[in-house]
py3Dmol code that shows the C-alpha trace and the ligand (Angstrom):
import py3Dmol

protein = """\
ATOM      1  CA  MET A   1     -68.020 -85.757  52.062  1.00  0.00           C
ATOM      2  CA  LYS A   2     -65.146 -84.198  53.990  1.00  0.00           C
ATOM      3  CA  ILE A   3     -63.366 -86.602  56.335  1.00  0.00           C
ATOM      4  CA  LEU A   4     -61.071 -85.763  59.235  1.00  0.00           C
ATOM      5  CA  VAL A   5     -58.618 -88.405  60.485  1.00  0.00           C
ATOM      6  CA  THR A   6     -56.794 -87.822  63.768  1.00  0.00           C
ATOM      7  CA  GLY A   7     -53.668 -89.786  64.667  1.00  0.00           C
ATOM      8  CA  ALA A   8     -53.033 -89.985  60.931  1.00  0.00           C
ATOM      9  CA  LEU A   9     -49.354 -90.927  61.189  1.00  0.00           C
ATOM     10  CA  GLY A  10     -50.004 -93.847  63.546  1.00  0.00           C
ATOM     11  CA  GLN A  11     -50.136 -97.548  62.757  1.00  0.00           C
ATOM     12  CA  LEU A  12     -53.833 -97.433  61.811  1.00  0.00           C
ATOM     13  CA  GLY A  13     -54.053 -93.973  60.307  1.00  0.00           C
ATOM     14  CA  SER A  14     -51.194 -94.392  57.880  1.00  0.00           C
ATOM     15  CA  GLU A  15     -52.997 -97.403  56.371  1.00  0.00           C
ATOM     16  CA  LEU A  16     -56.596 -96.218  56.689  1.00  0.00           C
ATOM     17  CA  ILE A  17     -55.936 -92.965  54.840  1.00  0.00           C
ATOM     18  CA  PRO A  18     -54.800 -94.528  51.524  1.00  0.00           C
ATOM     19  CA  SER A  19     -57.922 -96.743  51.588  1.00  0.00           C
ATOM     20  CA  LEU A  20     -60.239 -93.840  52.376  1.00  0.00           C
ATOM     21  CA  GLY A  21     -58.504 -91.817  49.647  1.00  0.00           C
ATOM     22  CA  GLU A  22     -59.058 -94.505  47.015  1.00  0.00           C
ATOM     23  CA  ARG A  23     -62.671 -94.887  48.038  1.00  0.00           C
ATOM     24  CA  TYR A  24     -63.816 -91.291  48.488  1.00  0.00           C
ATOM     25  CA  GLY A  25     -61.059 -89.265  46.773  1.00  0.00           C
ATOM     26  CA  PHE A  26     -57.861 -87.971  48.354  1.00  0.00           C
ATOM     27  CA  ASP A  27     -59.181 -84.385  48.221  1.00  0.00           C
ATOM     28  CA  SER A  28     -61.918 -85.295  50.679  1.00  0.00           C
ATOM     29  CA  ILE A  29     -59.474 -86.185  53.460  1.00  0.00           C
ATOM     30  CA  LEU A  30     -57.854 -83.950  56.024  1.00  0.00           C
ATOM     31  CA  ALA A  31     -55.197 -85.776  58.028  1.00  0.00           C
ATOM     32  CA  THR A  32     -54.030 -84.531  61.420  1.00  0.00           C
ATOM     33  CA  ASP A  33     -51.392 -85.715  63.847  1.00  0.00           C
ATOM     34  CA  VAL A  34     -49.566 -84.245  66.793  1.00  0.00           C
ATOM     35  CA  ARG A  35     -46.330 -85.068  64.974  1.00  0.00           C
ATOM     36  CA  GLU A  36     -44.908 -83.380  61.909  1.00  0.00           C
ATOM     37  CA  GLY A  37     -45.094 -85.572  58.816  1.00  0.00           C
ATOM     38  CA  ASN A  38     -46.503 -86.303  55.385  1.00  0.00           C
ATOM     39  CA  LEU A  39     -48.823 -88.849  53.868  1.00  0.00           C
ATOM     40  CA  LYS A  40     -48.928 -89.274  50.113  1.00  0.00           C
ATOM     41  CA  GLY A  41     -51.766 -87.470  48.399  1.00  0.00           C
ATOM     42  CA  VAL A  42     -53.517 -85.930  51.407  1.00  0.00           C
ATOM     43  CA  ARG A  43     -53.403 -82.596  53.145  1.00  0.00           C
ATOM     44  CA  MET A  44     -51.812 -82.905  56.544  1.00  0.00           C
ATOM     45  CA  VAL A  45     -52.232 -80.474  59.466  1.00  0.00           C
ATOM     46  CA  LYS A  46     -50.280 -80.685  62.718  1.00  0.00           C
ATOM     47  CA  MET A  47     -52.824 -80.649  65.512  1.00  0.00           C
ATOM     48  CA  ASP A  48     -53.105 -81.804  69.121  1.00  0.00           C
ATOM     49  CA  VAL A  49     -56.498 -83.345  69.936  1.00  0.00           C
ATOM     50  CA  THR A  50     -56.243 -82.065  73.502  1.00  0.00           C
ATOM     51  CA  SER A  51     -56.677 -78.520  72.175  1.00  0.00           C
ATOM     52  CA  LEU A  52     -60.445 -78.002  71.927  1.00  0.00           C
ATOM     53  CA  ASP A  53     -60.214 -74.545  70.348  1.00  0.00           C
ATOM     54  CA  SER A  54     -58.005 -75.559  67.458  1.00  0.00           C
ATOM     55  CA  LEU A  55     -60.088 -78.679  66.889  1.00  0.00           C
ATOM     56  CA  LYS A  56     -63.338 -76.702  66.774  1.00  0.00           C
ATOM     57  CA  LYS A  57     -61.848 -74.178  64.407  1.00  0.00           C
ATOM     58  CA  LEU A  58     -60.489 -76.845  62.082  1.00  0.00           C
ATOM     59  CA  ILE A  59     -63.765 -78.805  61.944  1.00  0.00           C
ATOM     60  CA  ARG A  60     -65.746 -75.618  61.334  1.00  0.00           C
ATOM     61  CA  ASP A  61     -63.409 -74.016  58.780  1.00  0.00           C
ATOM     62  CA  GLU A  62     -62.992 -77.240  56.805  1.00  0.00           C
ATOM     63  CA  GLY A  63     -66.665 -78.226  56.867  1.00  0.00           C
ATOM     64  CA  ILE A  64     -65.847 -81.678  58.223  1.00  0.00           C
ATOM     65  CA  GLU A  65     -68.710 -84.187  57.927  1.00  0.00           C
ATOM     66  CA  GLU A  66     -67.164 -87.405  59.178  1.00  0.00           C
ATOM     67  CA  VAL A  67     -64.365 -88.098  61.687  1.00  0.00           C
ATOM     68  CA  PHE A  68     -62.156 -91.139  62.232  1.00  0.00           C
ATOM     69  CA  HIS A  69     -60.673 -90.436  65.661  1.00  0.00           C
ATOM     70  CA  LEU A  70     -57.578 -92.625  65.848  1.00  0.00           C
ATOM     71  CA  ALA A  71     -55.295 -90.536  68.077  1.00  0.00           C
ATOM     72  CA  ALA A  72     -54.625 -92.445  71.307  1.00  0.00           C
ATOM     73  CA  ILE A  73     -51.924 -93.519  73.721  1.00  0.00           C
ATOM     74  CA  LEU A  74     -51.785 -97.339  73.737  1.00  0.00           C
ATOM     75  CA  SER A  75     -51.594 -99.740  76.667  1.00  0.00           C
ATOM     76  CA  ALA A  76     -47.863-100.023  77.380  1.00  0.00           C
ATOM     77  CA  ASN A  77     -47.115 -96.343  76.827  1.00  0.00           C
ATOM     78  CA  GLY A  78     -50.193 -95.520  78.892  1.00  0.00           C
ATOM     79  CA  GLU A  79     -48.723 -97.368  81.893  1.00  0.00           C
ATOM     80  CA  LYS A  80     -45.444 -95.535  81.431  1.00  0.00           C
ATOM     81  CA  ASN A  81     -47.231 -92.201  81.315  1.00  0.00           C
ATOM     82  CA  PRO A  82     -50.798 -92.388  82.707  1.00  0.00           C
ATOM     83  CA  ASP A  83     -51.181 -88.597  82.842  1.00  0.00           C
ATOM     84  CA  LEU A  84     -50.534 -88.305  79.128  1.00  0.00           C
ATOM     85  CA  ALA A  85     -52.793 -91.277  78.392  1.00  0.00           C
ATOM     86  CA  TYR A  86     -55.615 -89.671  80.374  1.00  0.00           C
ATOM     87  CA  SER A  87     -55.168 -86.357  78.642  1.00  0.00           C
ATOM     88  CA  VAL A  88     -54.997 -87.687  75.069  1.00  0.00           C
ATOM     89  CA  ASN A  89     -57.505 -90.536  75.359  1.00  0.00           C
ATOM     90  CA  MET A  90     -60.049 -88.868  77.605  1.00  0.00           C
ATOM     91  CA  ASN A  91     -59.865 -85.156  76.825  1.00  0.00           C
ATOM     92  CA  GLY A  92     -59.064 -85.866  73.162  1.00  0.00           C
ATOM     93  CA  THR A  93     -62.205 -87.966  72.782  1.00  0.00           C
ATOM     94  CA  TRP A  94     -64.359 -85.447  74.603  1.00  0.00           C
ATOM     95  CA  ASN A  95     -62.995 -82.671  72.378  1.00  0.00           C
ATOM     96  CA  ILE A  96     -63.658 -84.608  69.183  1.00  0.00           C
ATOM     97  CA  LEU A  97     -67.214 -85.357  70.236  1.00  0.00           C
ATOM     98  CA  ALA A  98     -67.993 -81.833  71.465  1.00  0.00           C
ATOM     99  CA  ALA A  99     -66.440 -80.182  68.408  1.00  0.00           C
ATOM    100  CA  SER A 100     -68.320 -82.583  66.126  1.00  0.00           C
ATOM    101  CA  ARG A 101     -71.621 -81.937  67.875  1.00  0.00           C
ATOM    102  CA  ASP A 102     -71.163 -78.183  67.695  1.00  0.00           C
ATOM    103  CA  ASN A 103     -70.294 -78.173  63.986  1.00  0.00           C
ATOM    104  CA  ASP A 104     -72.882 -80.581  62.559  1.00  0.00           C
ATOM    105  CA  VAL A 105     -70.514 -83.466  61.860  1.00  0.00           C
ATOM    106  CA  LYS A 106     -72.603 -86.400  60.671  1.00  0.00           C
ATOM    107  CA  LYS A 107     -70.604 -89.386  61.908  1.00  0.00           C
ATOM    108  CA  VAL A 108     -67.734 -90.125  64.307  1.00  0.00           C
ATOM    109  CA  ILE A 109     -65.871 -93.447  64.267  1.00  0.00           C
ATOM    110  CA  ILE A 110     -63.729 -94.249  67.322  1.00  0.00           C
ATOM    111  CA  PRO A 111     -61.805 -97.510  67.577  1.00  0.00           C
ATOM    112  CA  SER A 112     -61.798 -99.138  70.975  1.00  0.00           C
ATOM    113  CA  THR A 113     -59.747-102.096  72.135  1.00  0.00           C
ATOM    114  CA  ILE A 114     -59.396-105.389  74.007  1.00  0.00           C
ATOM    115  CA  GLY A 115     -57.687-103.107  76.534  1.00  0.00           C
ATOM    116  CA  VAL A 116     -61.125-102.313  78.016  1.00  0.00           C
ATOM    117  CA  PHE A 117     -61.210-105.764  79.600  1.00  0.00           C
ATOM    118  CA  GLY A 118     -59.777-106.494  83.018  1.00  0.00           C
ATOM    119  CA  PRO A 119     -58.669-109.351  85.214  1.00  0.00           C
ATOM    120  CA  ASP A 120     -62.281-110.372  85.988  1.00  0.00           C
ATOM    121  CA  THR A 121     -63.254-110.739  82.320  1.00  0.00           C
ATOM    122  CA  PRO A 122     -63.745-114.324  81.109  1.00  0.00           C
ATOM    123  CA  LYS A 123     -60.924-115.519  78.853  1.00  0.00           C
ATOM    124  CA  LYS A 124     -62.505-117.274  75.902  1.00  0.00           C
ATOM    125  CA  MET A 125     -64.884-116.174  73.130  1.00  0.00           C
ATOM    126  CA  VAL A 126     -65.738-113.038  75.049  1.00  0.00           C
ATOM    127  CA  PRO A 127     -68.904-111.249  73.813  1.00  0.00           C
ATOM    128  CA  PRO A 128     -69.258-107.428  73.905  1.00  0.00           C
ATOM    129  CA  GLU A 129     -71.438-107.645  77.036  1.00  0.00           C
ATOM    130  CA  THR A 130     -69.368-109.220  79.801  1.00  0.00           C
ATOM    131  CA  ILE A 131     -67.535-108.333  83.020  1.00  0.00           C
ATOM    132  CA  ILE A 132     -65.534-105.231  82.132  1.00  0.00           C
ATOM    133  CA  ARG A 133     -63.408-103.636  84.821  1.00  0.00           C
ATOM    134  CA  PRO A 134     -60.198-102.299  83.246  1.00  0.00           C
ATOM    135  CA  ARG A 135     -57.161-101.687  85.461  1.00  0.00           C
ATOM    136  CA  THR A 136     -54.897 -99.901  82.983  1.00  0.00           C
ATOM    137  CA  MET A 137     -55.154 -96.219  82.076  1.00  0.00           C
ATOM    138  CA  TYR A 138     -55.568 -97.209  78.424  1.00  0.00           C
ATOM    139  CA  GLY A 139     -58.470 -99.498  79.302  1.00  0.00           C
ATOM    140  CA  ILE A 140     -60.161 -97.039  81.634  1.00  0.00           C
ATOM    141  CA  THR A 141     -60.009 -94.175  79.138  1.00  0.00           C
ATOM    142  CA  LYS A 142     -61.061 -96.275  76.146  1.00  0.00           C
ATOM    143  CA  LEU A 143     -64.019 -97.755  78.043  1.00  0.00           C
ATOM    144  CA  ALA A 144     -65.057 -94.240  79.051  1.00  0.00           C
ATOM    145  CA  SER A 145     -64.708 -93.220  75.390  1.00  0.00           C
ATOM    146  CA  GLU A 146     -67.150 -95.956  74.425  1.00  0.00           C
ATOM    147  CA  PHE A 147     -69.659 -94.589  76.926  1.00  0.00           C
ATOM    148  CA  LEU A 148     -69.090 -91.039  75.723  1.00  0.00           C
ATOM    149  CA  GLY A 149     -69.814 -92.104  72.149  1.00  0.00           C
ATOM    150  CA  GLN A 150     -73.029 -93.750  73.313  1.00  0.00           C
ATOM    151  CA  TYR A 151     -73.941 -90.634  75.292  1.00  0.00           C
ATOM    152  CA  PHE A 152     -73.371 -88.227  72.399  1.00  0.00           C
ATOM    153  CA  SER A 153     -75.448 -90.491  70.152  1.00  0.00           C
ATOM    154  CA  ASP A 154     -78.352 -90.739  72.604  1.00  0.00           C
ATOM    155  CA  ARG A 155     -78.283 -87.193  73.857  1.00  0.00           C
ATOM    156  CA  PHE A 156     -77.277 -85.157  70.805  1.00  0.00           C
ATOM    157  CA  GLY A 157     -78.067 -87.456  67.885  1.00  0.00           C
ATOM    158  CA  LEU A 158     -74.432 -87.596  66.757  1.00  0.00           C
ATOM    159  CA  ASP A 159     -73.959 -90.883  64.863  1.00  0.00           C
ATOM    160  CA  CYS A 160     -71.030 -92.419  66.818  1.00  0.00           C
ATOM    161  CA  ARG A 161     -69.737 -95.890  66.018  1.00  0.00           C
ATOM    162  CA  GLY A 162     -66.888 -97.981  67.329  1.00  0.00           C
ATOM    163  CA  LEU A 163     -65.318-101.394  67.517  1.00  0.00           C
ATOM    164  CA  ARG A 164     -62.939-103.157  69.855  1.00  0.00           C
ATOM    165  CA  PHE A 165     -59.760-104.055  68.032  1.00  0.00           C
ATOM    166  CA  PRO A 166     -57.513-106.919  69.071  1.00  0.00           C
ATOM    167  CA  GLY A 167     -53.747-106.658  68.502  1.00  0.00           C
ATOM    168  CA  LEU A 168     -53.229-105.320  64.975  1.00  0.00           C
ATOM    169  CA  ILE A 169     -50.389-106.699  62.861  1.00  0.00           C
ATOM    170  CA  SER A 170     -48.914-104.626  60.048  1.00  0.00           C
ATOM    171  CA  TYR A 171     -45.608-103.865  58.361  1.00  0.00           C
ATOM    172  CA  SER A 172     -45.756-100.364  56.893  1.00  0.00           C
ATOM    173  CA  SER A 173     -45.868 -98.179  59.971  1.00  0.00           C
ATOM    174  CA  PRO A 174     -44.609 -99.261  63.404  1.00  0.00           C
ATOM    175  CA  PRO A 175     -47.121 -99.615  66.232  1.00  0.00           C
ATOM    176  CA  GLY A 176     -46.695 -97.155  69.074  1.00  0.00           C
ATOM    177  CA  GLY A 177     -46.350 -98.617  72.529  1.00  0.00           C
ATOM    178  CA  GLY A 178     -48.855-101.463  72.684  1.00  0.00           C
ATOM    179  CA  THR A 179     -48.706-104.815  74.446  1.00  0.00           C
ATOM    180  CA  THR A 180     -49.394-106.757  71.267  1.00  0.00           C
ATOM    181  CA  ASP A 181     -46.491-105.067  69.420  1.00  0.00           C
ATOM    182  CA  TYR A 182     -44.278-108.085  70.180  1.00  0.00           C
ATOM    183  CA  SER A 183     -45.957-109.953  67.301  1.00  0.00           C
ATOM    184  CA  ILE A 184     -44.864-107.369  64.737  1.00  0.00           C
ATOM    185  CA  GLU A 185     -41.368-107.115  66.222  1.00  0.00           C
ATOM    186  CA  MET A 186     -40.969-110.900  66.127  1.00  0.00           C
ATOM    187  CA  ILE A 187     -42.076-111.209  62.491  1.00  0.00           C
ATOM    188  CA  MET A 188     -39.841-108.275  61.493  1.00  0.00           C
ATOM    189  CA  ALA A 189     -36.836-109.856  63.219  1.00  0.00           C
ATOM    190  CA  ALA A 190     -37.468-113.195  61.476  1.00  0.00           C
ATOM    191  CA  ALA A 191     -37.791-111.487  58.093  1.00  0.00           C
ATOM    192  CA  ARG A 192     -34.537-109.595  58.611  1.00  0.00           C
ATOM    193  CA  GLY A 193     -32.506-112.558  59.813  1.00  0.00           C
ATOM    194  CA  GLN A 194     -32.176-111.208  63.370  1.00  0.00           C
ATOM    195  CA  SER A 195     -32.908-112.937  66.674  1.00  0.00           C
ATOM    196  CA  TYR A 196     -35.647-111.602  68.976  1.00  0.00           C
ATOM    197  CA  GLN A 197     -36.188-111.179  72.702  1.00  0.00           C
ATOM    198  CA  CYS A 198     -39.911-111.338  73.457  1.00  0.00           C
ATOM    199  CA  PHE A 199     -41.373-109.208  76.263  1.00  0.00           C
ATOM    200  CA  LEU A 200     -44.359-111.527  76.788  1.00  0.00           C
ATOM    201  CA  LYS A 201     -44.374-115.111  78.046  1.00  0.00           C
ATOM    202  CA  GLU A 202     -44.345-117.950  75.559  1.00  0.00           C
ATOM    203  CA  ASP A 203     -47.950-118.905  76.392  1.00  0.00           C
ATOM    204  CA  ALA A 204     -49.590-115.434  76.490  1.00  0.00           C
ATOM    205  CA  ARG A 205     -52.508-116.027  74.113  1.00  0.00           C
ATOM    206  CA  LEU A 206     -54.156-112.907  72.716  1.00  0.00           C
ATOM    207  CA  PRO A 207     -56.656-112.134  69.941  1.00  0.00           C
ATOM    208  CA  MET A 208     -55.147-110.570  66.824  1.00  0.00           C
ATOM    209  CA  MET A 209     -55.956-109.399  63.300  1.00  0.00           C
ATOM    210  CA  TYR A 210     -54.057-108.398  60.161  1.00  0.00           C
ATOM    211  CA  MET A 211     -54.184-104.735  59.173  1.00  0.00           C
ATOM    212  CA  PRO A 212     -56.078-105.123  55.829  1.00  0.00           C
ATOM    213  CA  ASP A 213     -58.955-106.670  57.811  1.00  0.00           C
ATOM    214  CA  ALA A 214     -58.808-103.866  60.382  1.00  0.00           C
ATOM    215  CA  ILE A 215     -59.072-101.263  57.637  1.00  0.00           C
ATOM    216  CA  SER A 216     -61.978-102.963  55.873  1.00  0.00           C
ATOM    217  CA  SER A 217     -63.794-103.416  59.184  1.00  0.00           C
ATOM    218  CA  LEU A 218     -63.519 -99.705  59.976  1.00  0.00           C
ATOM    219  CA  ILE A 219     -64.851 -98.803  56.533  1.00  0.00           C
ATOM    220  CA  SER A 220     -67.645-101.417  56.644  1.00  0.00           C
ATOM    221  CA  LEU A 221     -68.814-100.268  60.048  1.00  0.00           C
ATOM    222  CA  SER A 222     -68.745 -96.612  58.993  1.00  0.00           C
ATOM    223  CA  GLU A 223     -70.807 -97.369  55.881  1.00  0.00           C
ATOM    224  CA  ALA A 224     -73.283 -99.751  57.537  1.00  0.00           C
ATOM    225  CA  ASP A 225     -76.961 -98.897  57.462  1.00  0.00           C
ATOM    226  CA  PRO A 226     -77.698 -97.463  60.933  1.00  0.00           C
ATOM    227  CA  LYS A 227     -80.895 -99.525  61.083  1.00  0.00           C
ATOM    228  CA  SER A 228     -78.888-102.750  61.082  1.00  0.00           C
ATOM    229  CA  LEU A 229     -76.607-101.684  63.947  1.00  0.00           C
ATOM    230  CA  LYS A 230     -77.762-103.089  67.281  1.00  0.00           C
ATOM    231  CA  ARG A 231     -74.620-101.935  69.067  1.00  0.00           C
ATOM    232  CA  ARG A 232     -72.838 -98.621  68.921  1.00  0.00           C
ATOM    233  CA  MET A 233     -69.273 -98.332  70.246  1.00  0.00           C
ATOM    234  CA  ASP A 234     -68.233-101.880  71.130  1.00  0.00           C
ATOM    235  CA  TYR A 235     -68.498-104.260  68.171  1.00  0.00           C
ATOM    236  CA  HIS A 236     -65.932-107.065  68.480  1.00  0.00           C
ATOM    237  CA  VAL A 237     -63.484-107.834  65.673  1.00  0.00           C
ATOM    238  CA  SER A 238     -60.690-110.405  65.643  1.00  0.00           C
ATOM    239  CA  ALA A 239     -59.438-112.970  63.155  1.00  0.00           C
ATOM    240  CA  PHE A 240     -57.347-115.455  65.177  1.00  0.00           C
ATOM    241  CA  SER A 241     -55.589-115.917  68.519  1.00  0.00           C
ATOM    242  CA  PHE A 242     -52.041-117.143  69.112  1.00  0.00           C
ATOM    243  CA  THR A 243     -49.283-117.205  71.702  1.00  0.00           C
ATOM    244  CA  PRO A 244     -45.728-115.893  71.240  1.00  0.00           C
ATOM    245  CA  GLY A 245     -44.604-119.549  71.308  1.00  0.00           C
ATOM    246  CA  GLU A 246     -46.973-120.472  68.481  1.00  0.00           C
ATOM    247  CA  LEU A 247     -45.869-117.486  66.404  1.00  0.00           C
ATOM    248  CA  TYR A 248     -42.239-118.483  66.958  1.00  0.00           C
ATOM    249  CA  ALA A 249     -42.994-122.054  65.843  1.00  0.00           C
ATOM    250  CA  GLU A 250     -44.713-120.829  62.652  1.00  0.00           C
ATOM    251  CA  LEU A 251     -41.801-118.511  61.877  1.00  0.00           C
ATOM    252  CA  ARG A 252     -39.276-121.333  62.425  1.00  0.00           C
ATOM    253  CA  LYS A 253     -41.077-123.374  59.783  1.00  0.00           C
ATOM    254  CA  ARG A 254     -40.365-120.592  57.311  1.00  0.00           C
ATOM    255  CA  ARG A 255     -36.997-119.402  58.722  1.00  0.00           C
ATOM    256  CA  PRO A 256     -35.391-122.419  60.476  1.00  0.00           C
ATOM    257  CA  GLU A 257     -32.404-120.385  61.738  1.00  0.00           C
ATOM    258  CA  PHE A 258     -34.645-117.867  63.616  1.00  0.00           C
ATOM    259  CA  THR A 259     -34.284-117.788  67.419  1.00  0.00           C
ATOM    260  CA  VAL A 260     -36.432-116.163  70.113  1.00  0.00           C
ATOM    261  CA  THR A 261     -35.751-115.835  73.838  1.00  0.00           C
ATOM    262  CA  PHE A 262     -38.505-114.935  76.293  1.00  0.00           C
ATOM    263  CA  LYS A 263     -37.991-112.240  78.909  1.00  0.00           C
ATOM    264  CA  PRO A 264     -41.396-110.994  80.117  1.00  0.00           C
ATOM    265  CA  ASP A 265     -41.548-107.439  81.476  1.00  0.00           C
ATOM    266  CA  TYR A 266     -44.322-105.160  82.812  1.00  0.00           C
ATOM    267  CA  ARG A 267     -46.299-105.685  79.607  1.00  0.00           C
ATOM    268  CA  GLN A 268     -46.988-109.290  80.643  1.00  0.00           C
ATOM    269  CA  GLU A 269     -49.118-107.941  83.494  1.00  0.00           C
ATOM    270  CA  ILE A 270     -51.203-106.036  80.945  1.00  0.00           C
ATOM    271  CA  ALA A 271     -51.566-109.093  78.699  1.00  0.00           C
ATOM    272  CA  ASP A 272     -52.659-111.179  81.717  1.00  0.00           C
ATOM    273  CA  GLN A 273     -55.754-108.972  82.041  1.00  0.00           C
ATOM    274  CA  TRP A 274     -56.951-109.440  78.467  1.00  0.00           C
ATOM    275  CA  PRO A 275     -59.036-112.237  76.954  1.00  0.00           C
ATOM    276  CA  GLU A 276     -57.610-114.943  74.719  1.00  0.00           C
ATOM    277  CA  SER A 277     -60.353-114.748  72.125  1.00  0.00           C
ATOM    278  CA  LEU A 278     -63.386-112.659  71.182  1.00  0.00           C
ATOM    279  CA  ASP A 279     -66.884-113.521  70.023  1.00  0.00           C
ATOM    280  CA  VAL A 280     -67.323-111.520  66.799  1.00  0.00           C
ATOM    281  CA  SER A 281     -70.723-112.897  65.796  1.00  0.00           C
ATOM    282  CA  GLU A 282     -72.632-109.643  66.295  1.00  0.00           C
ATOM    283  CA  SER A 283     -70.263-107.829  63.932  1.00  0.00           C
ATOM    284  CA  ALA A 284     -70.753-110.565  61.338  1.00  0.00           C
ATOM    285  CA  ARG A 285     -74.531-110.362  61.756  1.00  0.00           C
ATOM    286  CA  ASP A 286     -74.954-106.574  61.791  1.00  0.00           C
ATOM    287  CA  TRP A 287     -72.407-105.321  59.266  1.00  0.00           C
ATOM    288  CA  GLY A 288     -70.897-108.365  57.603  1.00  0.00           C
ATOM    289  CA  PHE A 289     -67.552-108.606  59.409  1.00  0.00           C
ATOM    290  CA  SER A 290     -65.584-111.401  57.760  1.00  0.00           C
ATOM    291  CA  PRO A 291     -61.782-111.262  57.974  1.00  0.00           C
ATOM    292  CA  ALA A 292     -59.855-112.398  54.909  1.00  0.00           C
ATOM    293  CA  TYR A 293     -56.574-113.381  56.592  1.00  0.00           C
ATOM    294  CA  GLY A 294     -55.879-116.308  58.901  1.00  0.00           C
ATOM    295  CA  PHE A 295     -52.838-116.812  61.120  1.00  0.00           C
ATOM    296  CA  SER A 296     -50.768-118.539  58.464  1.00  0.00           C
ATOM    297  CA  SER A 297     -51.704-116.316  55.505  1.00  0.00           C
ATOM    298  CA  MET A 298     -51.011-113.222  57.648  1.00  0.00           C
ATOM    299  CA  ILE A 299     -47.473-114.479  58.424  1.00  0.00           C
ATOM    300  CA  ASP A 300     -46.763-115.295  54.764  1.00  0.00           C
ATOM    301  CA  ASP A 301     -47.998-111.897  53.628  1.00  0.00           C
ATOM    302  CA  MET A 302     -45.980-110.071  56.324  1.00  0.00           C
ATOM    303  CA  LEU A 303     -42.775-111.933  55.422  1.00  0.00           C
ATOM    304  CA  LYS A 304     -43.315-111.302  51.714  1.00  0.00           C
ATOM    305  CA  HIS A 305     -43.662-107.569  52.248  1.00  0.00           C
ATOM    306  CA  ILE A 306     -40.856-107.109  54.773  1.00  0.00           C
ATOM    307  CA  SER A 307     -38.378-109.252  52.853  1.00  0.00           C
TER     308      SER A 307
END
"""
ligand_1 = """\
7
LIG
N -52.673 -103.190 70.420
C -53.190 -102.524 71.579
C -52.217 -102.518 72.672
O -51.484 -103.499 72.784
C -54.447 -103.197 72.018
O -55.509 -102.440 71.655
O -52.184 -101.612 73.435
"""
view = py3Dmol.view(width=600, height=400)
view.addModel(protein, "pdb")
view.setStyle({"model": 0}, {"cartoon": {"style": "trace"}})
view.addModel(ligand_1, "xyz")
view.setStyle({"model": 1}, {"stick": {}})
view.zoomTo()
view.show()
């Protein structure tokens, strides 16, 4: 199997690739990113997903059979630059799907996000089917990407799969311009003995998950028997929910000298539109989603690795 990963240098890609490499062999992976860079053990090609011609050529020449399409502009950066977010998230996804269809790719995995929800969405234990009217460019483009994946599956028989990630917490590669990034920044500051100014309100509760669980959920969904999948692009995953205030309190237990001040900015308006918690029962039922890390064990593991 030959696997293409886009957005390989991002927060998700840089951790998914080592896991894919260990599982399927590093030779089977082709990593691409719009930025110049290296990832240990895999071949890396600089490529912009908005360029359909180069994408088609790469998929054809390399005989790609499976794609993890991770390249995206996240919520906060998307509000700073909606034109770029539209181009990368919308055209990039179309290009991946069209190039995959035209070159007999077997499977395309596209992460989606809690960003697809909007101010009308209920707040607690939100199931995949609910009121979904996103008001950010990130949400609009990712929701459209879910529908495109469904369309390419129905219309062209391309096996597209996806899940909606909550905020993802990790230490090895920085997140790029998301609303949930505060959680990583706060833990990093605590681990390094610095103080932190939080850009969300103390009580902004959001669903979250630790990166090892995000990686195993992507791999489990991609390997699941298609007959057991009742949904296609919008499986929910999340391990816990917390507020910035609760994270601060947990960090103070471990680092009593740590201080946080709260100064909400435009990202609070994005967080206000998202649910507090997700119903993940369909993911558990259909492909065995079962996160290993809780709130407390995630914090301990983060601090151990950063310190
Ligand atoms: N972590 C993402 C963001 O904050 C949510 O998918 O944009």
